[in-house]
C-alpha positions in Angstrom: -14.6 -37.9 -15.9 -12.6 -36.0 -13.2 -9.9 -37.6 -11.4 -11.1 -39.2 -8.0 -10.0 -36.7 -5.1 -7.8 -38.0 -2.2 -9.1 -38.8 0.9 -6.4 -36.7 2.4 -5.3 -33.7 0.8 -2.1 -31.7 1.8 -1.5 -27.9 1.4 0.9 -25.2 2.1 -0.7 -21.9 3.4 0.1 -18.3 4.2 -1.8 -15.9 6.5 -2.2 -12.3 5.6 -0.6 -11.6 9.0 2.7 -13.5 8.0 2.5 -16.8 9.3 3.6 -19.9 7.0 1.4 -23.1 7.6 0.9 -26.8 6.5 -2.4 -27.8 6.4 -3.8 -31.5 5.5 -7.9 -32.3 5.4 -8.9 -35.7 6.1 -12.2 -36.0 4.2 -13.1 -39.6 5.5 -12.3 -38.4 9.4 -13.6 -35.0 8.3 -10.6 -33.1 10.4 -8.3 -30.5 9.6 -4.8 -30.8 10.9 -2.4 -28.0 10.9 1.1 -26.7 11.7 2.1 -22.9 12.0 5.9 -22.8 11.5 5.6 -19.1 12.2 4.2 -19.4 15.9 4.4 -23.0 16.5 0.9 -23.5 17.0 -0.6 -27.1 15.9 -3.8 -28.8 16.2 -6.4 -31.2 14.7 -9.8 -29.9 14.4 -13.0 -31.9 13.3 -15.2 -30.0 10.9 -18.9 -30.1 9.4 -19.6 -29.4 5.8 -22.5 -26.7 5.4 -25.4 -26.2 2.7 -23.3 -24.2 0.9 -20.2 -26.1 0.6 -18.6 -24.4 3.4 -17.0 -26.0 6.5 -17.4 -25.1 10.1 -14.3 -26.0 12.1 -14.5 -27.0 15.7 -10.9 -26.4 16.9 -10.2 -26.7 20.4 -7.3 -24.2 20.1 -10.4 -21.7 18.8 -8.1 -20.9 16.0 -9.6 -22.2 12.6 -13.2 -21.1 12.3 -14.3 -21.9 9.1 -13.0 -23.0 5.2 -13.9 -23.1 1.5 -12.1 -26.1 -0.3 -12.0 -26.9 -3.9 -10.4 -30.3 -3.0 -6.7 -30.9 -4.3 -6.3 -27.2 -5.6 -7.0 -24.4 -3.0 -8.2 -23.9 0.7 -9.2 -20.6 2.4 -9.6 -20.7 6.3 -10.6 -17.9 8.5 -8.3 -17.9 11.5 -8.6 -16.2 14.8 -5.2 -16.9 16.5 -2.8 -16.0 14.0 0.2 -14.0 14.2 3.3 -14.3 16.5 1.4 -13.8 19.8 -1.2 -16.3 18.6 -4.0 -13.4 18.8 -4.6 -11.9 15.4 -7.6 -12.4 13.1 -6.2 -13.3 9.5 -7.3 -15.2 6.4 -5.3 -18.2 5.5 -4.6 -18.9 1.9 -3.5 -22.5 1.1 -2.7 -24.1 -2.2 -2.0 -27.8 -3.0 1.4 -29.3 -1.7 3.5 -30.4 -4.8 6.9 -29.9 -5.6 8.1 -26.1 -6.6 11.6 -24.9 -6.9 12.9 -21.7 -8.7 12.8 -23.7 -12.0 9.2 -24.0 -11.9 8.8 -20.5 -12.3 11.7 -19.3 -13.9 11.2 -17.4 -17.7 7.8 -16.2 -16.5 5.9 -13.3 -15.8 3.2 -13.0 -13.2 0.9 -10.3 -11.7 0.3 -10.4 -8.1 -2.1 -9.2 -5.1 -0.6 -8.9 -1.4 -2.8 -9.2 1.7 -1.7 -7.9 4.9 -3.2 -6.5 8.3 -1.4 -3.4 8.3 -0.1 -0.4 5.9 -3.2 -0.4 4.2 -3.7 -4.0 3.8 -3.1 -4.4 0.2 -0.8 -3.8 -2.8 -0.9 -5.2 -6.5 1.6 -5.3 -9.1 4.0 -7.4 -11.4 6.7 -10.1 -11.0 9.0 -11.5 -13.4 11.5 -14.3 -12.7 14.4 -14.7 -15.7 15.5 -17.7 -17.0 18.7 -17.5 -14.5 16.2 -17.1 -11.4 16.6 -13.4 -10.9 13.3 -11.7 -9.7 12.0 -8.1 -10.2 8.9 -6.8 -8.9 6.9 -3.4 -9.5 3.7 -2.7 -7.1 1.1 0.1 -6.5 0.1 0.8 -3.2 -3.2 2.5 -2.7 -2.6 3.5 0.8 0.4 5.6 -0.5 -2.1 8.1 -1.9 -2.4 9.1 1.8 1.0 9.6 2.5 2.9 13.0 2.3 4.5 13.4 -0.2 2.5 10.4 -1.9 4.0 7.2 -2.5 1.9 4.9 -4.6 4.6 3.4 -6.8 7.7 1.2 -6.1 9.7 -1.8 -7.0 12.7 -4.1 -6.3 14.7 -7.1 -7.2 16.3 -10.0 -5.6 19.4 -12.1 -7.1 19.3 -15.7 -7.9 21.8 -15.9 -5.5 19.2 -14.9 -2.5 16.9 -18.2 -3.4 17.9 -21.4 -1.0 15.6 -24.3 -2.2 14.1 -26.5 0.9 15.2 -30.0 0.7 11.9 -31.1 0.8 11.5 -29.7 -2.8 8.1 -28.3 -1.9 9.0 -24.8 -1.6 12.1 -22.2 -1.6 13.2 -19.3 0.5 14.2 -15.7 -0.8 16.8 -14.4 1.7 16.3 -10.4 1.5 18.4 -8.0 2.7 17.7 -7.0 6.3 17.3 -10.8 7.6 13.8 -11.4 6.4 12.9 -14.6 4.7 10.3 -15.2 2.3 9.0 -18.7 1.6 7.4 -19.7 -1.8 5.4 -22.2 -3.0 2.9 -23.0 -5.7 1.8 -25.3 -8.4 3.7 -26.5 -11.4 1.7 -24.7 -14.0 -0.1 -21.9 -12.2 0.0 -19.7 -9.5 2.3 -19.5 -6.5 2.1 -18.1 -3.0 4.7 -15.9 -0.9 4.6 -16.1 3.0 6.1 -12.7 3.9 6.6 -10.9 7.1 4.3 -8.5 5.5 1.6 -10.8 4.8 0.6 -13.2 2.2 1.5 -12.4 -1.9 -0.8 -14.5 -4.3 1.0 -14.4 -7.9 -0.9 -15.3 -10.9 0.4 -16.3 -14.2 0.0 -13.2 -16.6 -2.9 -13.4 -19.0 -2.5 -13.1 -22.8 -5.2 -10.5 -23.2 -6.1 -7.4 -21.3 -9.9 -8.1 -21.8 -12.3 -9.7 -19.4 -12.5 -13.4 -19.9 -16.6 -14.0 -20.2 -15.8 -17.5 -18.9 -15.0 -16.2 -15.7 -18.7 -15.1 -15.2 -20.4 -16.6 -12.7 -21.1 -16.8 -8.6 -18.2 -17.3 -6.3 -18.5 -18.0 -2.8 -15.4 -17.7 -0.1 -14.0 -15.6 2.9 -13.1 -12.3 3.3 -11.1 -10.1 5.8 -11.8 -6.5 6.4 -10.8 -3.7 8.4 -13.0 -0.7 9.0 -11.8 3.1 10.0 -8.2 1.9 9.8 -5.4 4.6 10.3 -1.6 4.0 10.5 0.6 5.5 13.3 4.0 5.2 14.7 5.9 2.2 14.2 3.3 1.3 11.3 0.8 0.2 13.8 -2.5 0.0 12.3 -5.8 0.6 14.3 -9.3 0.0 13.0 -11.9 -2.9 13.4 -11.1 -6.3 11.9 -14.1 -8.5 10.8 -14.1 -11.6 8.9 -16.7 -13.4 7.0 -18.2 -15.2 4.2 -18.5 -13.3 0.7 -20.4 -14.2 -2.4 -18.9 -12.3 -5.4 -21.3 -12.2 -8.7 -20.0 -11.2 -12.2 -21.7 -11.1 -15.2 -20.8 -11.9 -18.7 -19.8 -8.2 -19.6 -17.8 -7.9 -16.3 -20.4 -6.2 -13.6 -19.4 -7.3 -10.4 -21.3 -7.2 -7.0 -19.6 -8.2 -3.8 -21.5 -8.8 -0.5 -21.1 -10.3 2.6 -23.3 -13.1 4.2 -26.1 -10.6 5.3 -26.7 -9.2 2.0 -24.9 -6.2 2.6 -22.9 -4.6 -0.4 -19.1 -4.2 0.0 -18.7 -3.3 -3.6 -20.0 -2.6 -6.9 -19.1 -1.6 -10.5 -18.2 -2.7 -14.0 -14.5 -4.3 -14.5 -11.9 -2.2 -16.4 -8.6 -3.7 -17.5 -5.7 -2.5 -15.4 -4.3 -1.5 -18.9 -7.0 1.1 -19.5 -7.0 2.5 -15.8 -4.5 5.5 -16.5 -4.0 6.4 -12.8 -2.2 2.7 -12.3 -0.9 2.1 -15.5 -0.2 4.9 -18.4 2.7 3.7 -20.4 5.1 6.1 -18.7 7.8 5.9 -15.8 5.2 7.6 -13.6 3.0 4.5 -12.9 3.2 0.8 -13.0 5.8 -0.5 -15.5 3.5 -3.1 -16.8 -0.2 -3.5 -18.0 -1.2 -6.5 -15.5 -3.2 -8.3 -18.0 -5.7 -10.8 -16.3 -5.9 -8.3 -13.5 -8.9 -5.5 -13.4 -10.4 -2.8 -11.5 -13.3 -0.1 -10.9 -13.5 3.0 -9.0 -16.4 4.6 -7.5 -16.6 8.1 -6.1 -19.9 8.4 -5.1 -19.5 9.9 -1.1 -15.8 8.4 -1.0 -13.1 6.9 -3.4 -13.1 2.9 -3.5 -10.6 1.2 -5.4 -11.6 -2.8 -6.2 -9.2 -5.0 -8.0 -10.1 -8.2 -9.1 -8.0 -11.3 -10.5 -9.2 -14.8 -11.6 -7.1 -18.3 -11.6 -9.2 -21.1 -12.7 -12.1 -21.7 -10.6 -10.9 -18.8 -7.9 -11.4 -15.0 -8.1 -9.1 -13.0 -6.2 -10.6 -9.9 -4.9 -9.6 -6.9 -2.8 -10.7 -2.9 -2.1 -9.3 0.0 -0.6 -11.6 3.0 0.1 -11.1 6.7 1.9 -13.3 9.8 2.3 -12.7 12.4 -0.6 -11.0 15.0 -1.0 -8.3 12.7 0.1 -6.0 13.8 2.8 -3.0 13.0 4.6 -3.0 9.9 7.0 -7.2 10.0 6.8 -8.8 7.0 7.8 -9.8 3.9 5.4 -11.5 0.9 5.0 -10.2 -2.3 3.0 -11.0 -5.9 2.7 -9.7 -8.7 0.5 -10.5 -12.3 -0.2 -10.7 -15.3 -2.2 -14.1 -16.7 -3.9 -14.2 -20.1 -5.3 -16.9 -21.2 -7.8 
C-alpha cells in the first residue's frame, strides 16, 4: 500500500527563463503558494482539479495558469509572468524539497536536458560529479548547426571549490566565473535540477543500458513550451511566437512515440533510438559527445524539414524536447523548438 501523501507538499522549482522558486501545495485548502527568488514575485492562488487530473490555477497575479502534480515527487506549472521583468511565458519544473548537498550526488554520472527561452531552446548531454565534488559536463546543442561555423558540441568543468552549500541543506550554489550563480536541488536517490541564468537543467541518473525500457511505455500527460519560427539576433535576443499548453505523450512497448497538443495536433512522432546509436550525436570519437547518454533517446525525421526529438525517463515522468529547422540547413535560419515534462 503506497504511503499517505502529505496535505501540504513543498517543492523547489526552476523556470526555463531562469527563475528559482519555492512552491507549496495545500491539498486541503486547494491553494498553491509560491515565492520567486529571482524577480521577487510572491502569491497564493486557489486551484481546481480537472477531469484529466490537471490543475486550473486562479492566480490574482495572473502568473501561474495550470499545473500537473505527482504528489510529493514532481510539479509542472505553466507560468505567464516569469523572468526579471515578470512578463515572460515559461515552464516551471519543481521537485520535492528534500535535503540535498554536493555529497548527495558525488561519485555519480547523469544525463541532462536543458530548457531555456533563447538560443535555440534546448541542450542535452552528460554530467559527472566525482568523489571530491568536482563537476565536468559535455553537451550537444542542436541550434549550433545554424551557426557559422557550426558549433554543436562543447563542455567544461567546475571545481569543488566553486560549490557553496546553503544553510537550509536543501540546495547548493555553483559559483561560475563571471559572477553567475547556479542553484542545484534534487532528491536523495534520483534526479537533480539546476536553476541557471540560461534556464532549467534537469539531470537524470544515467541508465545501465542503452536499450529502451519497455516498462516506460504508456501515456503521459503534462505541459510543454513551444517557440515557433524563432530566430536569434544580436545580443542573443530570440524572436518568435511562444506557446504553452497541455501535451500527451504516447509510447508503445517498442518505443514508437507520438507527442500531441490538447487539440490533437501532432508535434512529433517516430521510433526512439538510443543516443548511443545516433552517430551524428555520439560516434565514439572526439568529434561528437564524449558519452553515449544511456537512458536518453532520440529520433530524426526529414520529410519537409529536419526535426530532432529527445526523450528521457525518470520514474513515472517523461522529459521530452524537439528542435526543428528547414532543409537544407542554412546559417541563422528560422527554427521551432518545444520541450516539456509528462507524468504517467
